[in-house]
Structures are given as structure tokens and as C-alpha cells.
C-alpha positions in Angstrom: 26.9 11.3 -3.3 28.2 14.0 -5.6 31.7 12.4 -5.8 30.0 9.1 -6.7 28.2 10.8 -9.6 31.4 12.4 -10.9 33.2 9.0 -10.7 30.4 7.4 -12.7 30.7 10.1 -15.4 34.4 9.5 -15.8 34.1 5.7 -15.9 31.4 5.9 -18.5 33.6 8.1 -20.8 36.6 5.9 -20.1 34.6 2.8 -21.2 33.7 4.6 -24.4 37.4 5.5 -25.0 36.7 9.2 -24.7 39.2 9.7 -21.9 42.2 7.6 -21.3 43.9 7.3 -17.9 47.5 6.3 -17.2 49.1 2.9 -16.5 52.2 2.2 -14.5 52.9 -0.8 -16.8 51.3 -2.4 -19.8 49.3 -5.0 -17.8 48.4 -2.6 -15.0 44.9 -1.2 -14.7 44.2 2.2 -16.1 43.8 5.0 -13.5 41.6 8.0 -14.3 40.8 9.5 -10.9 41.4 9.2 -7.2 39.1 10.7 -4.6 39.7 11.5 -0.9 36.9 13.3 0.9 36.6 16.6 -1.0 39.9 16.3 -2.8 40.4 14.7 -6.2 43.2 13.9 -8.7 42.4 13.2 -12.3 44.7 11.4 -14.7 44.6 11.4 -18.5 46.7 11.5 -21.6 47.9 15.0 -22.5 45.7 15.5 -25.6 43.1 18.1 -26.5 40.5 15.4 -26.9 41.0 14.2 -23.3 41.1 17.8 -22.0 37.8 18.6 -23.7 36.2 15.4 -22.4 37.2 16.3 -18.8 36.0 19.8 -19.3 32.5 18.5 -20.4 32.4 16.2 -17.4 33.2 19.1 -15.1 30.5 21.2 -16.7 27.9 18.5 -16.4 28.9 17.9 -12.8 28.6 21.6 -12.0 25.1 21.7 -13.6 23.9 18.6 -11.7 25.4 19.3 -8.3 25.0 23.1 -8.2 28.7 23.3 -7.2 31.3 25.3 -9.0 34.9 24.3 -9.4 37.3 27.0 -8.3 39.9 26.9 -11.1 42.2 29.3 -9.2 42.7 26.7 -6.5 43.4 23.8 -8.9 46.3 23.1 -11.2 47.7 20.8 -13.8 50.8 18.6 -13.8 52.4 17.4 -17.1 54.9 14.6 -17.7 58.4 15.7 -18.7 58.0 14.6 -22.3 54.9 16.8 -23.0 55.6 19.4 -25.6 55.3 23.1 -24.5 52.7 24.0 -27.2 50.5 21.1 -26.0 50.8 22.3 -22.4 49.7 25.8 -23.4 46.7 24.6 -25.3 45.5 22.3 -22.5 46.0 25.0 -19.8 43.9 27.4 -21.9 41.1 24.8 -22.3 41.0 24.0 -18.6 41.5 27.6 -17.5 44.1 26.4 -14.9 47.7 27.0 -14.1 50.6 24.6 -13.8 51.1 23.4 -10.2 54.1 24.9 -8.4 57.0 22.9 -7.2 56.1 23.5 -3.5 52.5 22.3 -4.0 51.1 20.1 -1.2 48.3 17.5 -1.3 46.6 16.6 2.0 49.4 18.3 3.8 52.2 16.4 2.1 54.5 17.5 -0.7 53.2 16.8 -4.1 56.6 16.8 -5.8 60.0 15.6 -4.7 63.4 16.8 -5.8 66.7 15.0 -6.1 67.9 16.4 -2.7 65.9 14.1 -0.5 66.8 15.8 2.7 65.4 19.1 1.6 62.1 17.4 0.7 61.4 16.7 4.4 62.5 19.9 6.1 58.8 20.7 6.7 58.7 17.9 9.2 61.5 19.5 11.2 59.7 22.9 11.0 56.5 21.4 12.3 58.2 20.0 15.3 60.2 23.2 15.9 57.0 25.2 15.7 55.3 23.1 18.3 58.3 23.3 20.6 58.4 27.1 20.2 54.8 27.2 21.3 55.7 25.5 24.6 58.8 27.6 25.4 56.7 30.1 27.4 55.4 27.3 29.7 57.4 26.1 32.6 57.1 22.4 31.9 58.5 19.8 34.3 60.4 16.8 33.1 57.3 14.6 33.6 55.3 17.1 31.5 58.0 17.1 28.7 58.0 13.3 28.8 54.2 13.2 28.1 54.5 15.8 25.3 57.4 14.0 23.6 55.5 10.6 23.7 52.1 11.8 22.7 52.7 14.9 20.6 56.2 15.3 19.1 56.7 11.7 18.1 53.3 11.5 16.5 53.6 14.7 14.3 55.3 13.0 11.3 53.3 9.8 11.6 50.8 10.7 8.9 53.6 11.3 6.3 55.7 8.4 7.5 52.8 6.0 6.8 53.5 6.2 3.1 57.1 7.5 2.6 60.5 6.4 3.9 62.2 9.4 5.4 66.0 9.7 5.0 67.9 8.4 7.9 69.8 11.7 8.3 66.4 13.6 8.7 65.2 11.1 11.3 68.4 11.4 13.3 68.0 15.2 13.2 64.5 15.0 14.5 65.7 12.7 17.3 68.3 15.3 18.3 65.7 18.1 18.3 63.4 16.0 20.6 66.2 15.0 22.9 67.3 18.6 23.3 63.8 19.6 24.2 63.5 16.8 26.7 66.7 17.7 28.5 66.5 21.5 28.3 62.8 22.3 28.1 62.2 26.0 27.3 65.9 26.9 27.4 66.6 26.0 23.7 69.4 28.7 23.2 72.1 26.4 24.5 73.9 24.4 21.8 75.4 22.0 24.3 73.9 20.4 27.3 74.8 17.6 29.8 72.8 14.4 29.1 73.0 12.2 32.2 71.6 9.3 30.3 72.0 8.3 26.6 69.0 8.9 24.3 69.3 5.2 23.4 68.6 4.3 27.1 65.6 6.6 27.2 64.2 4.8 24.1 64.0 1.6 26.0 60.5 0.4 26.8 59.2 1.4 30.2 59.3 -2.1 31.6 63.0 -2.3 30.5 64.1 0.9 32.3 63.5 3.5 29.7 60.7 6.1 29.1 59.2 4.4 26.0 60.5 7.0 23.5 61.0 5.7 19.9 63.4 6.4 17.1 61.8 8.3 14.3 63.4 5.9 11.8 62.1 2.9 13.7 58.5 4.4 13.7 58.8 5.1 10.0 60.1 1.6 9.2 57.2 -0.1 11.2 54.6 2.1 9.4 56.0 1.2 5.9 56.1 -2.5 7.0 52.3 -2.3 7.3 52.1 -1.6 3.6 54.3 -4.7 2.7 52.2 -6.8 5.0 49.1 -5.8 3.1 50.9 -6.8 -0.1 51.6 -10.3 1.4 48.0 -10.6 2.4 47.0 -9.8 -1.2 44.5 -7.2 -0.1 42.1 -6.1 -2.8 43.1 -2.5 -3.0 43.9 -0.5 -6.2 47.4 0.5 -5.1 48.3 -3.1 -4.3 46.9 -4.5 -7.5 48.8 -1.8 -9.5 52.1 -2.5 -7.8 51.8 -6.3 -7.9 51.0 -6.2 -11.6 54.1 -4.1 -12.3 56.6 -5.7 -9.9 55.3 -9.2 -8.9 54.2 -10.5 -12.3 57.1 -13.0 -12.4 57.8 -13.6 -8.7 55.4 -13.2 -5.9 56.0 -10.7 -3.0 57.7 -13.4 -0.9 60.6 -13.9 -3.4 60.7 -10.7 -5.5 64.0 -8.8 -5.4 64.7 -5.0 -5.5 66.0 -3.6 -8.8 67.6 -0.2 -9.6 64.8 0.6 -12.1 62.1 0.2 -9.4 60.2 3.2 -8.3 61.1 4.9 -5.0 57.7 3.9 -3.5 58.2 0.2 -4.2 61.8 0.3 -3.1 60.7 1.7 0.3 58.0 -0.9 0.7 60.3 -3.7 -0.3 62.9 -2.6 2.2 60.7 -4.0 5.0 60.4 -7.4 3.4 62.9 -9.1 5.7 61.0 -7.8 8.8 57.6 -8.9 7.5 58.7 -12.4 6.5 60.4 -12.8 9.8 57.2 -12.0 11.6 54.9 -13.9 9.3 53.5 -17.4 9.9 51.2 -19.6 7.9 48.6 -21.9 9.4 48.2 -24.9 7.1 44.8 -25.8 5.7 44.6 -26.8 2.1 48.4 -26.6 1.7 48.3 -24.4 -1.4 51.5 -22.5 -0.5 55.1 -22.9 -1.6 57.2 -25.1 0.6 60.4 -23.2 0.1 59.4 -19.6 0.5 56.7 -19.5 3.1 57.2 -19.9 6.9 54.7 -22.7 7.4 56.6 -24.9 10.0 56.2 -23.5 13.6 59.3 -21.7 14.8 61.4 -22.9 11.9 62.8 -20.4 9.4 62.7 -20.8 5.7 66.4 -21.4 5.8 65.9 -24.2 8.3 63.4 -25.9 6.0 65.8 -25.7 3.0 68.8 -27.0 5.0 66.7 -29.9 6.4 65.7 -31.2 3.0 67.2 -34.2 1.3 66.9 -34.5 -2.5 64.5 -37.2 -3.6 64.3 -38.1 -7.3 61.2 -40.1 -6.9 59.0 -37.3 -5.6 58.9 -33.8 -7.1 56.9 -31.3 -5.1 56.8 -27.6 -4.4 53.6 -27.1 -2.4 52.8 -28.2 1.1 49.8 -30.1 -0.3 52.2 -32.4 -2.1 53.1 -33.8 1.4 49.5 -34.9 2.0 48.1 -38.3 1.2 46.3 -37.8 -2.0 42.7 -36.5 -1.6 43.1 -35.8 2.1 44.7 -33.3 4.5 46.7 -35.9 6.3 50.5 -36.0 6.3 52.2 -38.6 4.2 54.6 -39.6 7.0 56.9 -42.0 5.0 57.4 -39.4 2.3 58.2 -36.7 4.8 60.7 -39.0 6.6 62.5 -39.7 3.4 62.8 -36.1 2.4 63.6 -34.2 5.6 65.8 -34.4 8.7 64.4 -35.8 11.8 64.0 -32.4 13.5 62.1 -31.0 10.5 60.1 -34.2 10.1 58.9 -34.1 13.7 57.9 -30.5 13.4 55.9 -31.2 10.2 54.1 -34.2 11.6 53.1 -32.2 14.8 51.2 -29.7 12.6 47.5 -30.3 12.5 46.1 -29.0 9.2 42.7 -27.3 9.3 40.1 -29.5 7.6 38.3 -26.8 5.7 39.2 -23.4 4.1 42.5 -22.0 2.8 45.8 -21.5 4.4 45.9 -18.5 6.9 48.6 -15.9 7.1 49.1 -14.5 10.6 51.5 -12.1 12.4 53.5 -14.0 15.0 54.6 -11.1 17.3 51.0 -10.2 18.1 49.0 -12.5 20.5 45.9 -12.1 18.4 47.8 -12.8 15.2 46.9 -9.5 13.5 49.6 -7.1 12.3 50.1 -3.9 14.3 52.6 -1.1 13.9 53.4 -1.4 17.6 54.3 -5.1 17.3 56.3 -4.4 14.1 58.3 -1.8 15.9 59.0 -4.2 18.8 60.2 -6.9 16.3 62.4 -4.3 14.5 64.0 -3.0 17.7 63.8 -5.9 20.3 67.4 -6.9 19.9 68.6 -3.7 21.5 66.0 -3.8 24.3 67.1 -4.7 27.8 65.4 -7.5 29.8 62.1 -6.7 31.3 62.2 -6.0 35.1 59.2 -6.2 37.5 60.5 -3.1 39.4 60.0 -0.9 36.3 56.5 -2.4 35.7 55.4 -1.7 39.2 56.9 1.8 39.2 54.7 3.0 36.3 51.6 1.4 37.8 51.8 3.5 40.9 49.0 6.0 41.1 51.0 9.0 42.3 51.8 12.3 40.8 53.8 11.9 37.5 56.6 14.2 38.9 57.1 11.8 41.8 57.2 8.9 39.5 59.7 10.6 37.3 61.9 11.4 40.4 61.9 7.7 41.4 62.8 6.7 37.8 65.8 9.1 37.9 67.0 7.5 41.1 66.6 3.9 39.9 67.9 4.7 36.5 71.1 6.5 37.7 70.0 9.8 36.1 71.0 12.2 38.9 73.8 14.8 38.7 75.8 13.2 41.5 79.5 13.9 42.1 80.4 10.4 41.0 78.6 11.1 37.7 79.7 14.7 37.2 83.4 14.4 38.0 84.4 15.5 34.5 83.3 19.1 35.3 86.6 20.1 36.8 85.7 18.3 40.0 88.1 15.4 40.7 86.5 14.9 44.2 83.7 12.3 43.8 82.8 12.2 47.5 79.3 13.0 48.8 78.9 16.7 49.3 76.7 16.1 52.3 78.7 13.6 54.4 82.0 13.6 52.5 82.5 9.9 53.4 82.0 7.9 50.2 81.6 8.3 46.4 78.3 10.0 45.7 75.9 8.0 43.5 72.2 7.4 43.5 72.3 4.5 46.0 74.6 6.4 48.4 72.2 9.4 48.4 69.1 7.4 49.2 70.5 4.7 51.5 74.1 5.2 52.7 74.6 8.9 53.3 74.6 9.7 57.0 72.3 12.7 56.4 69.8 10.5 54.5 69.9 7.7 57.1 69.2 10.2 59.8 66.2 11.6 57.9 64.9 8.0 57.4 65.1 7.3 61.1 63.6 10.7 62.1 60.5 10.0 60.0 57.2 8.9 61.6 58.1 5.3 60.5 61.6 5.3 62.2 63.2 3.2 59.5 66.6 1.8 60.2 68.3 1.2 56.9 70.8 -1.3 58.4 68.0 -3.8 58.7 66.6 -3.3 55.2 69.1 -5.5 53.4 69.6 -3.1 50.5 72.8 -3.8 48.5 72.0 -1.7 45.4 69.5 0.8 44.2 67.3 -1.8 42.6 66.9 -3.5 46.0 65.6 -0.2 47.2 63.3 -0.1 44.1 61.9 -3.6 44.9 61.1 -2.4 48.5 59.5 0.9 47.3 57.3 -0.7 44.6 55.9 -3.2 47.1 54.6 -0.3 49.3 51.1 -0.6 47.9 49.2 0.3 51.0 51.5 3.2 52.2 50.9 6.1 49.9 52.2 8.6 52.5 55.4 6.7 52.8 55.8 6.6 49.0 55.5 10.4 48.9 57.8 10.9 51.8 60.4 8.7 50.0 60.2 10.8 46.9 60.3 14.1 48.8 63.4 12.8 50.7 65.1 12.1 47.4 64.2 15.6 46.1 65.7 17.2 49.3 68.9 15.2 49.1 69.3 15.9 45.3 68.7 19.6 45.6 70.8 19.9 48.7 73.8 18.3 47.0 73.3 19.8 43.5 73.6 23.3 44.9 77.4 22.8 45.1 77.9 20.0 42.6 79.5 22.2 40.0 82.0 23.7 42.4 85.6 22.7 41.7 87.4 22.8 45.1 86.9 22.6 48.8 87.6 26.3 49.3 84.5 27.4 47.4 82.4 24.8 49.2 83.5 26.1 52.5 82.6 29.6 51.4 79.1 28.5 50.5 78.6 26.9 53.9 80.0 30.0 55.7 77.8 32.6 54.0 74.3 33.5 55.1 72.3 33.6 51.8 69.0 34.6 53.4 67.0 37.6 52.2 66.8 39.2 55.7 69.6 41.9 55.6 71.5 43.1 58.7 71.8 46.8 59.5 74.4 49.0 57.7 74.0 47.1 54.4 75.0 49.1 51.4 73.2 48.4 48.0 75.2 48.3 44.8 73.2 48.3 41.5 75.1 46.9 38.5 74.6 46.6 34.7 76.5 45.8 31.5 76.1 47.0 27.9 77.5 44.5 25.4 78.0 45.0 21.7 80.5 43.9 19.1 82.6 42.0 21.5 83.0 44.9 24.0 81.2 45.4 27.3 80.7 48.6 29.3 80.1 47.8 32.9 78.9 50.1 35.7 77.9 50.0 39.4 76.2 52.6 41.6 75.8 52.3 45.4 73.1 53.7 47.6 75.3 56.7 48.6 75.6 57.9 45.0 79.1 56.7 44.4 79.7 55.0 41.0 82.4 53.1 39.0 82.6 52.4 35.3 84.9 50.3 33.2 85.1 48.4 29.9 86.3 45.0 28.9 86.1 42.3 26.2 83.0 40.1 26.5 81.6 37.4 24.2 78.2 37.2 25.8 75.7 39.3 27.9 76.2 36.9 30.8 79.9 37.5 30.8 79.4 41.3 30.8 76.9 41.1 33.7 79.3 39.0 35.8 82.1 41.4 35.0 79.9 44.2 36.3 79.2 42.3 39.5 83.0 41.7 39.9 83.5 45.5 39.5 81.0 46.2 42.2 82.6 43.7 44.6 86.0 45.3 44.0 84.6 48.8 44.4 82.9 47.9 47.7 86.0 46.1 49.1 88.2 49.1 48.3 85.7 51.4 50.0 85.8 49.3 53.1 82.2 48.0 53.1 81.6 44.7 54.9 77.8 44.2 54.3 76.6 44.7 50.8 73.6 43.9 48.6 74.2 43.7 44.8 71.2 44.3 42.5 71.3 43.0 38.9 68.7 42.5 36.2 70.4 39.3 35.0 68.5 36.3 36.5 71.2 33.7 35.4 74.0 35.6 37.2 71.9 36.3 40.4 70.6 32.7 40.7 74.0 31.2 39.9 75.8 33.3 42.6 73.1 32.7 45.2 73.3 29.0 44.6 77.0 28.9 44.1 76.7 27.0 40.8 76.8 27.9 37.2 77.1 25.9 34.0 80.6 26.1 32.6 81.5 28.1 29.5 84.7 29.7 28.2 83.9 33.3 29.0 81.5 33.5 31.9 82.8 30.9 34.3 86.1 32.6 35.1 84.2 35.8 36.1 81.8 33.7 38.1 84.7 32.1 40.0 86.2 35.6 40.5 83.0 36.9 42.0 82.8 33.9 44.5 86.4 34.6 45.5 85.8 38.3 46.1 82.8 37.5 48.3 85.3 36.3 51.0 86.2 39.9 51.7 82.8 40.6 53.2 80.8 39.6 56.3 77.6 39.6 54.4 76.8 39.5 50.6 73.4 38.9 48.9 72.5 39.1 45.2 69.0 40.3 44.3 67.2 40.3 41.0 65.6 43.6 39.9 63.7 44.6 36.8 65.3 46.4 33.9 63.1 49.4 34.5 64.6 49.8 37.9 68.1 49.7 36.6 68.1 52.7 34.2 71.0 54.7 35.8 73.4 51.8 35.8 72.4 50.9 32.2 73.1 54.4 31.0 76.5 54.5 32.7 77.4 51.1 31.2 76.5 52.2 27.6 78.5 55.4 28.1 81.5 53.4 29.3 81.3 51.1 26.3 80.9 53.9 23.7 83.7 56.1 25.2 85.9 53.3 26.6 85.9 54.9 30.0 87.5 53.7 33.2 86.5 55.9 36.2 85.2 56.1 39.8 83.2 59.2 40.8 80.1 60.5 42.5 77.0 59.9 40.4 76.1 63.5 39.9 79.5 64.2 38.4 79.0 61.8 35.5 75.3 62.2 34.7 75.9 65.1 32.4 78.4 63.0 30.4 76.0 60.2 29.7 73.0 62.3 28.8 71.2 62.7 32.1 
């Protein structure tokens, strides 16, 4: 109510020429104020008279409403051609300051600079802040999928609804989201192994993807909504203003883009091709242009033009010119004389509505109404795969999302199998469980001897020879038809998980020797008698690492080496412990470290490759063959104080030594 009163006060003074708004063109309507909830923007000429008039309006508004305007939270913007002395006078009258360059309105930047990419860095920061808030959570792939679809990809939607984001910024946002989906909380890695392209994941769910969307495609569909409103000639102030300025000579269907156009209009006009492609007109009174509107069903404007034959007798430009005079019935002889047979038949088959005006509708939507979703589909459908019933049924299953995601990974060939990961220094593509065929998703689920045995040993006693599966999609058809066997659905998924994890434990290994070593060792936590414990640690700084190990008998060894990362130093310390134990004649050892990556990698026998750490990792695996029993245990940093002190001492003093612990404690400050 208060805003309505303020608006009436401004309109009254504008009518009396006491305040003058701004115009985007000579014929455009004058704009004096814009209101949105509790926010307001006022426009006027930069004169003392206009400033005094606004000041009186504000004072009257304050007196009537009982509200006070906080001038510290408000500001003034001047056009570039305003003289400095005039700026100073107006600011003193209004008791306000000039708005800063980084000012925002309704959460969006108020000003834009020439460097467009820098203007939109806040979108990147918003997404990064949200991801940082999730890093502490152990999110599954299914959980990350939900967050990407419902949260991350919707963050920039509000801003994208009115502004076209630079393509480079959209691609950067795509990379950030893709990295989060693949890595989760582990965002420190600059490189990661993507088992499926991000373009495949952006396929619709019924086409084999996960329904993710390109930020640029979302942005384009949202801006297309604005142009569609222009085509509909909606009675809105912004539409009336833009049409008066840019569509005074040609209508929105035929207007072309010019270099002098504003950025806003250029962005809106960039979606013209998409909107005209999706538009259709239902004929009623025929008061539309024949050559620029899509009025013939499933015929493009180009088809209409090419199917026309020039006729000097009849001059027409509207559809109503093809009617018999005074009716809404087609003039068949006229149409036959002017158009090709194909176009003629299409026109005659149209039944004009006998009352009302022509209706503009949106062809991609069943209900004929424009939607951003259907505009996105129209913009991207050429890159989409064909729909498949298997994918539709998969996402309809009422099972745990993690199980659904696991099945999707199998059917979509998104598993780290040997056949897919051969480039990681592993030329052997054979199955790591049966060693008989190339390992791929279909082999793991249906052809591997281990898997076939598990299928047969289940309570259903399935014999895969009789199933008739020739590829993984055949299995998918069988699985999606198991509507009444929820337990079998879950068993299938658990079986896949078992096979995947059993094979992935050694999938990174490069040769048969290491694989044999992993099968030979007993990696259980139950330790045999006469097991000696070695505690290790590393201190890394400025490219150097001090490494140390202490055993349960009080013997210690220290050394130093070059190291590019903390993981490299920790693995070097473990290698030192293995050498120290081997030289001392120990056969059963336990190595304790506070580095979870090193401990988990050595226990599993797999570690992601990198220049510095992987050679030390392989060295540790090789040295394990000297022992009858080796186990790696993770301990807290608080329990590793002695080894940490020795490692720092070795790094600072560049020490290489072996001794009893009590002989070196005085040297390192203990």
C-alpha cells in the first residue's frame, strides 16, 4: 500500500512536468520508477529541480507512512555526460553517496565492466562456496548426482533468467561441477580419471545419461523465454520499451541485430531462431503475414517461400488474402495457382477457427505453452541419443538410489575395468578374477566364471547359459522386468558391487608379479606372534623430506631425500622401514603411519599414479616380498610424535643414520 502511494506521488508530479524520467528512445515511454517488493529505483534528469522534486516526494512519503529512508543504504548513479559540479550539488541535496562499482541489486551486479568474464566471477564463487560446504560430508555418487541436479545447476538460474553469461564462464562452471561429481570431497586433485564423458552424462535419463545440463544451454533456454514473450506481444513495460526502440520498423519476427543495439536486446535476439523454430500459429482471422509466420503445419517459413509461384493478378501478404472475401473459407483456385501441390494440400487441410484471432502456440510442448524445459530440449535435442525403454524402467525402480546408480554404471559402461583402464601402464586387459577374457562390464556381470558361480549359488540357482544375454543391454532388459522380485534386484546389485570391488583392488597394478604378491599376502588385521612394529613419519618442506622409523625394540633409522609432496615423503619413510626391517632379519612386521592414503593404498595394493609417489609405492610393494607377514596400520598424529621429531631433525640437519632411540633423542630435542 505504501509503495502504491509513493508511485502515485511520482506519477502526479511527472504529469505536471515537475519531474522527468528517462527514455530509451524518442518514442519510448518515460520511466520514472521501478518497484520490486521493498526495493525501488528512481529515474530522472540530472537537474536540481528534479532532485528537489524527488526530495519533496520522499519527505511527503515519510510523513504519511511513518517510515524513514536510510540514506546511508541508498545511492545515486549518474550518466557519463553529467558534469562533476552538477553531481556534487545533487548529492548534497539528496544527502546520498555515489554507488560503488561493485554494487548489487537483488543479488545481481548493478554495473558491468568491459571484461565480461570478470563480471560473472561471483557465480563461480557461489558454486565453489556450496561445494566447500559439502566437502566434510562423505557423499555417495548418488548423493552427488542429486546435489548437482537440484542445487548446483540451479544456483545461477535467477541471474541467467535475464542475462546471457559468456560461454567461457559457462564452460568453467561445467568443469567445476564435473570435477565435484567425479571426485566428491577430494577437490585437491587437479586431474582425475573420468570413465564417461561429461557430454554423455548430460544426456536425458531415458537416453542413458543422468539428466545434467550445460549451463550455457540452461541460460539460452531462459533467455528464449524473454523473446517468446516479445513474440506474444505481452503487455509489459520492458516489452513495450524494447519494441518501441528496436521493432518500430520491423516486427520481432523479422528484425535483425545491429551493432548499435544494447547488450540486453542482443542477448534476447540471439534466441530468435530457436523461438521461431518452435513457434506455430493456429489460423483464425488470418491477420498474420504469410511470409514470416509459421502458419502451415510442419512447414517451415523457407518451405512456404520456396513453394510460391509469382502471380501478377493477385497481390497479397496476409493469410486472410487467401480466404474467399467476407469468409474464413479457403479460396482453393487462388491457392492452387500460387503454390506448389505439396503446399497447396497443406493449406487446404487447415481448418480456420471461425471466431477470434490467430493463436500463437509452442510446438515442442503438448499443451502448447512455452516452458524453459521444452526450450532446452529443442535447443539440445540434436545431440541426444535415442530413448530406450531400459533406461526409463531403471529410473522407475523403487530401490535405494545407490543401487540404481550402480546398475546405471554397469549398463552405461562406467566401471573401471581392465578393458577400460588399459592406459594406466597395464597392457593386460584380461579379467583380474578369471584371467580368461577381456574385462568389461558385460564380462563382469555375465561371463566371468566367478560371477557365473555366484549366480548359480544364489537361492534362485540362475544358469546364465540359458538367459540368452548377448550384451549388457540384454541383461538390462531382464533386470528391469523383475518387477515382482525386489530381493533378486538387490542381490543383482550387490553381486555387481562385489565383483567391481574385488577386481578394482588390483586394477591399477602394472604386472603379474605384483598381482601374485597381493594374492600371496595375508592382509588381515589378526597379527601372528613375534610381529615387530615399525612407526614411520616424514617431514616435508621446500622440496626436501626427512624420514624416520622406530621399531618396538627402540631401534631407529633416519634419512633425507628429495620429495615433491607429503605423500611421496610418507612412502619414502615406509620404504626406509621395510629396508631397515629386512636388514635386521625381521620376517613379520607391522608398519604404523599417520598417512591414510599411503596405508590404504598399500593394503589394497592400488594407488593413483603420479610422478613422484608411484615409484616409491611400487618400491614398497616389491620390498614386501622379503617378509612372511606385512601389515600397514593407520595411527593418529598424536601417537606418532617420536617419529615426527626424528624426521624433522633429519630434514633440518640432513642426517643419514641408524641407532638406538635413546642415543638420538638428545639431538632432536627430547
